C-alpha positions as CSV (number, residue, x, y, z in Angstrom):
1,X,-32.4,-25.7,200.3
2,X,-29.3,-25.6,202.5
3,X,-31.0,-24.7,205.8
4,X,-34.1,-26.5,207.1
5,X,-37.3,-24.6,207.6
6,X,-38.8,-24.5,211.0
7,X,-42.3,-25.5,211.8
8,X,-44.7,-23.0,213.4
9,X,-44.6,-23.8,217.1
10,X,-47.7,-25.1,218.8
11,X,-47.2,-22.7,221.8
12,X,-49.3,-19.7,222.9
13,X,-49.4,-16.9,220.4
14,X,-48.0,-13.6,221.6
15,X,-49.6,-10.6,219.9
16,X,-49.9,-6.8,220.4
17,X,-53.0,-6.8,218.2
18,X,-56.4,-6.3,219.8
19,X,-60.0,-5.5,218.9
20,X,-60.8,-5.2,215.2
21,X,-57.2,-5.6,214.2
22,X,-57.0,-9.0,215.9
23,X,-60.3,-10.2,214.5
24,X,-59.4,-9.0,211.0
25,X,-56.1,-11.0,211.0
26,X,-57.2,-14.3,209.4
27,X,-54.5,-16.4,210.8
28,X,-55.2,-15.2,214.3
29,X,-59.0,-14.9,214.3
30,X,-61.0,-17.4,216.3
31,X,-64.4,-15.8,216.0
32,X,-66.7,-17.0,218.7
33,X,-64.1,-19.3,220.1
34,X,-62.1,-16.5,221.8
35,X,-62.3,-17.3,225.5
36,X,-63.7,-14.8,228.1
37,X,-60.2,-14.2,229.3
38,X,-59.0,-13.4,225.8
39,X,-62.0,-11.2,225.2
40,X,-61.0,-9.2,228.4
41,X,-57.3,-9.0,227.5
42,X,-57.7,-8.1,223.8
43,X,-60.8,-5.8,224.0
44,X,-63.1,-8.1,222.1
45,X,-66.3,-7.7,224.2
46,X,-69.0,-6.2,222.1
47,X,-67.3,-7.1,218.9
48,X,-68.4,-10.7,219.2
49,X,-71.7,-12.3,220.3
50,X,-71.5,-13.5,224.0
51,X,-71.6,-17.2,223.1
52,X,-68.2,-18.9,223.7
53,X,-67.9,-21.5,220.9
54,X,-65.5,-24.3,219.9
55,X,-63.8,-25.1,216.7
56,X,-65.9,-28.2,216.4
57,X,-69.2,-26.2,216.7
58,X,-67.9,-23.7,214.2
59,X,-67.0,-26.4,211.7
60,X,-70.5,-27.9,212.0
61,X,-72.1,-24.5,211.5
62,X,-70.0,-23.6,208.4
63,X,-70.6,-27.1,206.9
64,X,-74.4,-26.6,207.3
65,X,-74.2,-23.3,205.5
66,X,-71.9,-24.6,202.8
67,X,-74.3,-27.5,201.9
68,X,-77.3,-25.1,201.7
69,X,-76.0,-23.2,198.7
70,X,-77.5,-24.0,195.3
71,X,-74.3,-24.1,193.2
72,X,-70.7,-25.1,193.6
73,X,-69.5,-21.7,192.6
74,X,-71.4,-20.2,195.5
75,X,-69.7,-22.8,197.7
76,X,-66.3,-21.9,196.3
77,X,-66.9,-18.2,197.0
78,X,-68.1,-19.0,200.5
79,X,-64.9,-21.0,201.2
80,X,-62.7,-18.3,199.8
81,X,-64.3,-15.7,202.1
82,X,-63.9,-18.1,205.1
83,X,-60.2,-18.6,204.3
84,X,-59.7,-14.8,204.3
85,X,-61.7,-14.4,207.6
86,X,-60.5,-17.4,209.7
87,X,-57.8,-19.6,208.2
88,X,-57.8,-22.1,211.1
89,X,-61.5,-22.7,210.7
90,X,-61.2,-22.9,206.9
91,X,-58.5,-25.6,207.2
92,X,-60.3,-27.5,209.9
93,X,-63.4,-27.7,207.7
94,X,-61.3,-28.7,204.7
95,X,-59.2,-31.4,206.5
96,X,-62.3,-33.0,208.1
97,X,-64.2,-33.1,204.8
98,X,-61.5,-33.6,202.2
99,X,-63.5,-35.7,199.8
100,X,-66.4,-33.3,199.8
101,X,-64.4,-30.0,199.7
102,X,-61.5,-30.9,197.4
103,X,-63.6,-30.4,194.3
104,X,-64.8,-27.0,195.7
105,X,-61.4,-25.7,196.7
106,X,-59.7,-26.9,193.5
107,X,-60.8,-28.7,190.4
108,X,-63.3,-28.6,188.9
109,X,-64.8,-25.5,190.7
110,X,-61.7,-23.4,190.7
111,X,-62.0,-23.1,186.9
112,X,-65.2,-21.1,187.3
113,X,-63.6,-19.4,190.3
114,X,-60.8,-18.1,188.0
115,X,-63.2,-17.0,185.3
116,X,-65.2,-15.0,187.8
117,X,-62.4,-14.1,190.1
118,X,-62.9,-10.3,189.6
119,X,-66.5,-10.7,190.9
120,X,-65.6,-12.2,194.2
121,X,-62.2,-10.6,195.0
122,X,-62.5,-8.8,198.4
123,X,-59.3,-9.1,200.5
124,X,-55.7,-9.3,199.6
125,X,-54.2,-12.8,199.5
126,X,-50.8,-13.4,198.0
127,X,-49.2,-11.0,195.6
128,X,-50.1,-9.6,192.2
129,X,-46.8,-8.7,190.4
130,X,-47.9,-6.7,187.4
131,X,-45.7,-5.8,184.5
132,X,-46.0,-2.0,185.1
133,X,-44.6,-2.7,188.6
134,X,-41.6,-4.7,187.4
135,X,-39.2,-2.2,188.9
136,X,-40.9,-2.7,192.3
137,X,-40.8,-6.5,192.6
138,X,-38.0,-6.6,195.2
139,X,-39.7,-3.9,197.2
140,X,-43.0,-5.8,197.2
141,X,-41.3,-9.1,198.2
142,X,-39.3,-7.4,201.0
143,X,-42.4,-6.9,203.3
144,X,-41.7,-8.6,206.6
145,X,-45.0,-10.4,206.5
146,X,-43.4,-12.8,204.0
147,X,-40.3,-13.6,206.0
148,X,-41.4,-17.2,206.8
149,X,-42.2,-18.1,203.2
150,X,-40.9,-21.5,202.1
151,X,-43.3,-22.5,199.4
152,X,-44.5,-20.3,196.5
153,X,-47.0,-21.3,193.8
154,X,-46.8,-18.9,190.8
155,X,-48.9,-18.6,187.7
156,X,-49.2,-16.1,184.9
157,X,-52.8,-17.0,184.2
158,X,-52.3,-17.9,180.6
159,X,-53.5,-21.5,180.6
160,X,-55.9,-22.0,183.5
161,X,-56.7,-25.7,183.5
162,X,-57.9,-26.0,179.9
163,X,-60.0,-22.8,180.0
164,X,-57.3,-20.6,178.5
165,X,-56.1,-17.1,179.4
166,X,-57.8,-15.8,182.5
167,X,-55.2,-13.1,183.2
168,X,-55.2,-11.9,186.9
169,X,-58.1,-14.3,187.5
170,X,-55.5,-17.0,187.4
171,X,-54.7,-16.1,191.0
172,X,-57.3,-18.7,192.0
173,X,-54.9,-21.4,191.0
174,X,-52.0,-20.6,193.3
175,X,-54.4,-19.9,196.1
176,X,-56.1,-23.3,195.5
177,X,-52.9,-25.3,195.1
178,X,-51.5,-23.8,198.3
179,X,-54.7,-24.7,200.2
180,X,-54.0,-28.3,199.2
181,X,-50.3,-28.1,200.4
182,X,-51.8,-27.3,203.8
183,X,-55.0,-29.4,203.7
184,X,-53.3,-32.5,202.3
185,X,-49.7,-32.3,203.6
186,X,-50.0,-30.1,206.7
187,X,-47.7,-27.3,205.5
188,X,-48.5,-24.3,207.7
189,X,-50.2,-21.6,205.7
190,X,-47.7,-19.0,207.0
191,X,-45.0,-20.8,205.1
192,X,-46.9,-20.4,201.8
193,X,-47.3,-17.5,199.3
194,X,-49.4,-17.4,196.2
195,X,-48.2,-15.2,193.4
196,X,-49.7,-14.1,190.1
197,X,-47.5,-12.7,187.4
198,X,-49.8,-10.2,185.7
199,X,-48.4,-9.6,182.3
200,X,-51.7,-8.8,180.7
201,X,-54.3,-11.0,179.0
202,X,-55.4,-11.8,175.5
203,X,-58.8,-12.7,176.7
204,X,-61.0,-10.1,175.1
205,X,-63.9,-10.7,177.5
206,X,-61.6,-9.8,180.4
207,X,-60.1,-6.8,178.6
208,X,-63.6,-5.5,177.9
209,X,-64.9,-6.1,181.4
210,X,-65.0,-3.0,183.6
211,X,-65.0,-5.3,186.7
212,X,-61.7,-7.0,185.7
213,X,-59.1,-6.5,188.4
214,X,-56.0,-7.1,186.4
215,X,-53.8,-5.0,184.1
216,X,-56.0,-4.3,181.2
217,X,-53.4,-4.7,178.5
218,X,-52.6,-7.3,175.9
219,X,-50.3,-10.0,177.1
220,X,-46.6,-9.2,177.1
221,X,-44.6,-11.7,175.1
222,X,-41.1,-12.4,173.7
223,X,-38.0,-11.0,175.3
224,X,-40.0,-8.5,177.4
225,X,-41.9,-11.5,179.0
226,X,-38.7,-13.5,179.5
227,X,-37.0,-10.4,181.2
228,X,-40.0,-10.0,183.5
229,X,-39.9,-13.6,184.6
230,X,-36.1,-13.4,185.1
231,X,-36.6,-10.3,187.3
232,X,-39.1,-12.3,189.3
233,X,-37.0,-15.4,189.7
234,X,-33.9,-13.3,190.6
235,X,-35.8,-11.4,193.2
236,X,-37.3,-14.6,194.7
237,X,-33.9,-16.3,195.0
238,X,-32.4,-13.2,196.6
239,X,-35.3,-12.9,199.1
240,X,-35.6,-16.6,199.9
241,X,-32.6,-18.5,198.8
242,X,-34.1,-21.8,200.0
243,X,-37.6,-21.4,198.7
244,X,-39.6,-24.1,196.8
245,X,-41.0,-22.5,193.7
246,X,-44.0,-24.3,192.1
247,X,-44.9,-23.2,188.5
248,X,-48.6,-23.7,187.6
249,X,-50.8,-23.2,184.5
250,X,-48.3,-21.5,182.3
251,X,-48.9,-22.0,178.5
252,X,-47.2,-25.1,177.1
253,X,-44.2,-23.5,175.4
254,X,-43.4,-21.2,178.4
255,X,-44.0,-24.0,180.9
256,X,-41.3,-26.2,179.4
257,X,-38.9,-23.4,178.8
258,X,-39.2,-22.0,182.3
259,X,-38.7,-25.4,183.9
260,X,-35.6,-26.1,181.8
261,X,-34.2,-22.6,182.4
262,X,-34.6,-22.5,186.1
263,X,-34.6,-26.1,187.4
264,X,-30.8,-25.9,188.1
265,X,-30.9,-22.5,189.7
266,X,-33.3,-23.1,192.5
267,X,-35.6,-25.7,194.0
268,X,-38.4,-25.7,191.5
269,X,-40.8,-27.8,189.5
270,X,-43.8,-27.5,187.2
271,X,-46.8,-29.4,188.4
272,X,-48.6,-29.6,185.0
273,X,-45.6,-31.4,183.6
274,X,-44.1,-33.4,186.5
275,X,-47.0,-33.8,189.0
276,X,-49.4,-34.9,186.3
277,X,-46.9,-37.4,185.0
278,X,-46.3,-38.8,188.5
279,X,-50.0,-39.4,189.2
280,X,-50.4,-41.0,185.7
281,X,-47.5,-43.4,186.6
282,X,-49.2,-44.2,189.9
283,X,-52.5,-44.9,188.2
284,X,-50.8,-47.0,185.5
285,X,-48.9,-49.1,188.0
286,X,-52.1,-49.7,189.9
287,X,-54.0,-50.7,186.8
288,X,-51.3,-53.3,186.1
289,X,-52.4,-55.0,189.4
290,X,-55.8,-55.5,187.7
291,X,-54.9,-56.3,184.1
292,X,-51.8,-58.3,184.6
293,X,-50.2,-56.8,181.5
294,X,-46.5,-56.0,182.3
295,X,-45.5,-52.3,182.1
296,X,-43.0,-53.2,179.4
297,X,-45.8,-54.7,177.2
298,X,-48.1,-51.6,177.4
299,X,-48.8,-49.6,174.3
300,X,-49.7,-46.1,175.3
301,X,-51.6,-43.5,173.3
302,X,-51.6,-39.9,174.5
303,X,-54.1,-37.4,173.1
304,X,-52.5,-33.9,173.6
305,X,-48.8,-33.7,173.0
306,X,-48.2,-30.4,174.9
307,X,-46.2,-30.1,178.1
308,X,-48.5,-32.3,180.1
309,X,-48.7,-35.0,177.5
310,X,-45.0,-35.1,176.9
311,X,-44.4,-35.1,180.7
312,X,-46.6,-38.1,181.2
313,X,-45.0,-40.0,178.3
314,X,-41.5,-39.2,179.5
315,X,-42.1,-40.4,183.0
316,X,-43.9,-43.5,181.8
317,X,-41.0,-44.2,179.4
318,X,-38.6,-44.0,182.3
319,X,-40.8,-46.4,184.3
320,X,-40.7,-48.8,181.4
321,X,-36.9,-48.6,181.3
322,X,-36.7,-49.1,185.1
323,X,-38.8,-52.2,184.5
324,X,-36.2,-53.6,182.1
325,X,-37.3,-52.3,178.7
326,X,-34.8,-51.3,176.0
327,X,-35.1,-47.5,175.7
328,X,-35.3,-47.4,171.9
329,X,-37.8,-50.1,171.7
330,X,-39.9,-48.6,174.6
331,X,-40.2,-45.3,172.7
332,X,-42.0,-47.1,170.0
333,X,-44.7,-48.1,172.5
334,X,-45.8,-44.5,172.7
335,X,-48.2,-42.8,170.2
336,X,-48.6,-39.1,170.8
337,X,-51.5,-37.4,168.9
338,X,-51.7,-33.7,168.7
339,X,-53.9,-31.3,166.7
340,X,-52.3,-32.4,163.5
341,X,-52.6,-36.1,164.3
342,X,-50.0,-38.7,165.3
343,X,-46.6,-37.2,165.6
344,X,-44.4,-38.8,163.0
345,X,-41.0,-38.0,161.6
346,X,-40.9,-35.2,159.0
347,X,-43.7,-33.2,160.6
348,X,-43.0,-29.5,161.1
349,X,-42.5,-27.8,164.5
350,X,-41.8,-31.0,166.5
351,X,-40.7,-29.8,170.0
352,X,-37.8,-31.1,171.9
353,X,-40.2,-32.7,174.4
354,X,-42.0,-34.5,171.6
355,X,-38.9,-35.7,169.8
356,X,-38.3,-38.9,171.8
357,X,-41.8,-40.1,170.8
358,X,-41.8,-39.4,167.1
359,X,-43.0,-42.5,165.2
360,X,-40.8,-43.6,162.3
361,X,-42.5,-43.5,158.8
362,X,-41.5,-47.1,158.1
363,X,-43.2,-48.3,161.4
364,X,-46.6,-46.9,160.3
365,X,-46.1,-47.7,156.6
366,X,-48.4,-50.8,156.7
367,X,-51.1,-49.0,158.6
368,X,-54.5,-48.6,156.9
369,X,-55.5,-45.0,157.3
370,X,-58.6,-42.9,156.8
371,X,-56.5,-39.9,155.6
372,X,-52.9,-40.3,154.5
373,X,-52.2,-36.7,155.4
374,X,-53.2,-36.9,159.0
375,X,-53.1,-40.0,161.2
376,X,-56.1,-39.7,163.6
377,X,-56.6,-41.1,167.1
378,X,-59.0,-43.6,165.5
379,X,-56.2,-44.7,163.1
380,X,-54.0,-45.3,166.1
381,X,-56.6,-47.4,167.8
382,X,-57.1,-49.5,164.7
383,X,-53.5,-50.1,163.9
384,X,-51.5,-49.8,167.1
385,X,-54.0,-51.4,169.4
386,X,-53.0,-49.4,172.5
387,X,-53.7,-50.8,175.9
388,X,-53.7,-47.4,177.5
389,X,-55.3,-44.1,176.4
390,X,-54.5,-40.8,178.2
391,X,-56.2,-37.6,177.4
392,X,-54.8,-34.2,178.2
393,X,-56.2,-32.4,175.1
394,X,-58.8,-30.2,176.8
395,X,-61.2,-31.3,174.0
396,X,-64.6,-32.3,175.4
397,X,-65.8,-35.6,174.0
398,X,-62.5,-36.3,172.1
399,X,-62.7,-39.9,173.1
400,X,-65.6,-40.8,170.9
401,X,-67.7,-43.9,171.0
402,X,-66.0,-45.3,167.8
403,X,-62.5,-44.6,169.3
404,X,-63.3,-46.4,172.6
405,X,-65.2,-49.3,171.0
406,X,-62.3,-49.9,168.6
407,X,-59.8,-49.8,171.5
408,X,-61.9,-52.3,173.4
409,X,-61.9,-54.7,170.5
410,X,-58.2,-55.2,170.9
411,X,-57.8,-54.9,174.6
412,X,-59.4,-57.0,177.3
413,X,-59.2,-54.3,180.0
414,X,-58.6,-51.0,178.4
415,X,-57.0,-48.4,180.7
416,X,-58.4,-45.0,179.9
417,X,-57.5,-41.7,181.6
418,X,-59.5,-38.6,180.5
419,X,-57.4,-36.2,182.6
420,X,-58.5,-32.8,181.2
421,X,-60.3,-30.6,183.7
422,X,-62.6,-29.0,184.6
423,X,-65.3,-31.6,184.1
424,X,-66.7,-29.7,181.1
425,X,-63.5,-30.4,179.2
426,X,-63.1,-34.1,179.9
427,X,-62.4,-36.2,176.9
428,X,-65.2,-38.6,177.9
429,X,-67.5,-39.3,180.9
430,X,-66.9,-42.5,182.9
431,X,-70.5,-43.4,182.2
432,X,-69.8,-43.5,178.5
433,X,-66.5,-45.3,178.9
434,X,-68.1,-48.1,180.9
435,X,-71.0,-48.4,178.4
436,X,-68.7,-48.5,175.3
437,X,-66.4,-51.1,176.8
438,X,-69.1,-53.2,178.4
439,X,-67.9,-52.4,181.8
440,X,-64.3,-53.5,181.1
441,X,-62.5,-50.2,181.2
442,X,-60.3,-49.1,184.0
443,X,-61.0,-45.4,184.3
444,X,-59.2,-42.5,186.0
445,X,-60.5,-39.0,185.5
446,X,-58.9,-35.7,186.1
447,X,-62.0,-34.3,187.8
448,X,-64.4,-35.9,190.2
449,X,-67.3,-37.9,188.8
450,X,-70.2,-39.5,190.6
451,X,-70.2,-43.3,190.9
452,X,-71.5,-45.0,187.7
453,X,-74.3,-47.6,187.8
454,X,-73.2,-50.8,186.0
455,X,-74.4,-54.4,186.1
456,X,-76.4,-53.8,189.2
457,X,-73.6,-52.1,191.1
458,X,-72.4,-48.6,191.7
459,X,-68.8,-48.3,190.5
460,X,-66.8,-45.4,192.0
461,X,-64.7,-43.4,189.6
462,X,-61.0,-42.8,190.3
463,X,-60.0,-39.2,190.5
464,X,-56.5,-39.1,189.0
465,X,-55.6,-35.8,190.5
466,X,-52.2,-34.2,191.2
467,X,-53.2,-33.6,194.8
468,X,-51.9,-37.2,195.4
469,X,-48.4,-36.0,194.4
470,X,-47.4,-32.3,194.9
471,X,-48.3,-31.8,198.6
472,X,-46.2,-34.7,199.6
473,X,-43.4,-33.6,197.3
474,X,-43.4,-30.2,199.0
475,X,-43.4,-31.8,202.5
476,X,-40.5,-34.0,201.5
477,X,-38.5,-31.1,200.1
478,X,-39.0,-29.1,203.3
479,X,-38.2,-32.0,205.6
480,X,-34.7,-32.5,204.2
481,X,-34.0,-29.0,202.9
482,X,-33.7,-30.2,199.3
483,X,-31.8,-27.8,197.1
484,X,-33.2,-29.1,193.8
485,X,-36.0,-31.3,192.6
486,X,-35.1,-34.2,190.3
487,X,-37.3,-36.3,188.0
488,X,-36.5,-39.3,190.1
489,X,-38.2,-37.6,193.1
490,X,-41.4,-37.6,191.0
491,X,-40.9,-41.2,190.0
492,X,-40.7,-42.4,193.6
493,X,-43.7,-40.3,194.5
494,X,-45.8,-42.0,191.8
495,X,-44.6,-45.4,192.9
496,X,-45.4,-44.6,196.6
497,X,-49.0,-43.7,195.7
498,X,-49.3,-46.9,193.6
499,X,-48.0,-48.9,196.5
500,X,-51.0,-47.6,198.5
501,X,-53.5,-48.5,195.8
502,X,-56.4,-50.7,197.0
503,X,-55.7,-52.9,193.9
504,X,-52.6,-54.2,195.7
505,X,-55.0,-56.4,197.8
506,X,-58.2,-56.3,195.7
507,X,-58.4,-56.4,191.9
508,X,-61.8,-54.8,192.2
509,X,-60.6,-51.9,194.3
510,X,-60.0,-48.3,193.3
511,X,-56.8,-47.5,191.4
512,X,-55.9,-44.8,193.9
513,X,-56.4,-44.5,197.6
514,X,-59.6,-42.6,198.7
515,X,-59.3,-38.8,198.6
516,X,-60.1,-38.9,202.4
517,X,-56.7,-40.5,202.9
518,X,-54.7,-37.8,201.1
519,X,-53.0,-36.7,204.3
520,X,-51.7,-40.3,204.8
521,X,-50.7,-40.4,201.2
522,X,-48.8,-37.1,201.5
523,X,-46.7,-38.4,204.4
524,X,-45.8,-41.5,202.5
525,X,-44.8,-39.5,199.4
526,X,-42.9,-37.0,201.6
527,X,-40.7,-39.8,203.0
528,X,-39.7,-41.4,199.7
529,X,-39.2,-38.0,198.1
530,X,-36.9,-36.9,200.9
531,X,-34.9,-40.2,200.7
532,X,-34.6,-39.8,196.9
533,X,-33.4,-36.2,197.3
534,X,-30.7,-37.5,199.6
535,X,-29.8,-40.3,197.1
536,X,-29.6,-37.8,194.3
537,X,-27.2,-35.6,196.3
538,X,-29.5,-32.6,196.5
539,X,-30.1,-32.8,200.2
540,X,-28.3,-33.5,203.4
541,X,-28.6,-36.9,205.1
542,X,-30.5,-37.9,208.2
543,X,-31.6,-41.2,209.7
544,X,-35.1,-42.5,209.4
545,X,-36.1,-41.5,213.0
546,X,-34.9,-37.9,212.4
547,X,-36.7,-37.7,209.0
548,X,-40.0,-38.9,210.7
549,X,-39.6,-36.3,213.4
550,X,-39.0,-33.5,210.9
551,X,-42.1,-34.4,209.0
552,X,-44.1,-34.7,212.2
553,X,-42.8,-31.3,213.3
554,X,-43.8,-29.7,210.0
555,X,-47.2,-31.2,209.9
556,X,-49.7,-28.6,211.1
557,X,-53.1,-29.5,212.5
558,X,-55.7,-26.7,212.3
559,X,-56.4,-26.0,216.0
560,X,-56.8,-22.8,217.9
561,X,-53.9,-21.8,220.1
562,X,-54.2,-19.7,223.3
563,X,-53.2,-16.0,223.1
564,X,-50.9,-13.9,225.3
565,X,-50.2,-10.2,225.2
566,X,-46.9,-9.1,223.7
567,X,-44.7,-10.0,220.7
568,X,-44.4,-8.6,217.3
569,X,-47.5,-10.0,215.5
C-alpha cells in the first residue's frame, strides 16, 4: 500500500441532504440526537419526536431493548437493523459492551444469521457480485460511494464457519468481520466494504427456498470459478491499488489456492488460515506460562487437517523453530488427524499444506493400534502422548471422554483448544473437558462458553477467537501503508497477544486478555505488525512517535459530529 490512507476527520459534517434522505443515511443519522438547530436547518421537524436525546441515552435505550429479546438470533437481527439505520449508535453500543455483544455480532450467532440471512435482509450493505453479472464487476465497483474503501472482507459463502455452503447468506460473515474491524480496532466504517461473491450454492435447502435472495443456481466450479475470482481481484486492484483484501470462509482447497495465487499481487490474507493460526500461537504461548513445558518440547495433535489446521500447525512449527528447535525434528512433534486418520506417508491425496507434517511409517511402526488401516485420534493419544490438542474439525463431540482421559493420563496440564464454531459444532464443551481431566485442562474455545463450576469456584473459559488478531493486523497495515502481508506479521501479532496474557503475572489467570480489552489488544497488535511490515520491506519506515500518531489518527470513536449545510454528501 504505497500511499497512506487518511482517517475520517473529526470536524463538522457538511451535507446537502435533508429530511428523509438525511435520516435514511445510516452513517449520518443521529435519530433523536439531532439538535434543534440541525432540525431547523435540515427540515427534520415532524420527522422526529420533539425530545432532544444524547448518544448515551440512545445506547441505554437500545441496550434495554436488546436484552429483552428471547433469543440471540432476535438480538442479531435487531443489531443488523440498527447498523443499517444508525451506524454511530450501533458502534457506540458495540464498543461499550464488547464482551456482551461480540457473540451476537459474530460467532456463534452469526452462523444462524447466515443460515437465515434471506429472512432478515432489508437494506443494501456491501456488494453482491453474482456470476451472471461478472461482466459488470468494474461498473459496480466504480460507484463513488466506495471511493474511501481501504479494507474489504470477501467470502463466497461456501464454508460458513463449519455450517457449510450458505450461498448468498454468507454475506453475514463479511458484514460481521468488518464490524469487528471497527468495533475492536477503530477503523472507520466508511473505509470498509463487505463483498459476497455469489457463484451459486449447492445447498439444496437454499435452492428450494422461494425466499432465498441469492443466485438460485448450482455452484460454479473449476476454470469458470477461477476466472470469476480473477476478474474480481483484477477489478479490485484497478479500483483500489492499495486496498487490504481479507478472504473469509472459502472452502479449504480454494482458500489455500487463492491465498497462494494472490498474496504477492496485493495486500491480502486469509483469516481462516493465518488469523486462526496466530490466535492459536498466542494461546499456546500463554499456556506455557502455566505448564512450564517449553515450546520446543510440546507434542501437538490437530484434529482437522484442512486449511485452518495446517495453518495452525505451520505457524506453531515456525514458533518452535524460532525458539531453537531443529526444523526436521520439530515437524515430528505434530500429529495431524483428518477424516482418514493420522496423516502418514503413503496416504493418497496429501495436500502441499499437509506435506510438512506427514508422519514417517517407521516412526509409528511400534505403535499399538486399534485398526492398522486407519490411525485414530485415540491411537495418537495412546502412543504419541500429545501435550496439546487442537480441534478445527467441525465435528461436534469429536473430543470424546476416552480421548481426553487418555490424554490426561500422560500430561499433567493438557492444553485443549476445541476451536470449531459455532458452539453447536465444538469438539467438546469446557464443562466436559474439566470433568474428564479432573480440572487440570487449560481450555480455549472458538466460541464463548459460560464459566464452569469446578471445585467450588467458577472458572471462566478462554474464547480463542480471531478477533484478537485480525482487527489489529488491519490497523497496522493501514498505519504504515503495507504493500503485502507476511507470515511474520501474524507471528508477531500472536506473540503480542500472548505478552498481554494475564498468565504472565498469574498462573491462575485467563490465557488471553478479557474480550472487553480488545481495543487495547488491537492497538498493541497494530504496532508490532506495522514494525514487522517495515522490517520485512513491505512498508515505508517511520519513527515510533509518527507510528503512534498514525494509529491514533485512524482510530475512530463512535460519536456524533455536528452538521453544516453544503458539501457533496
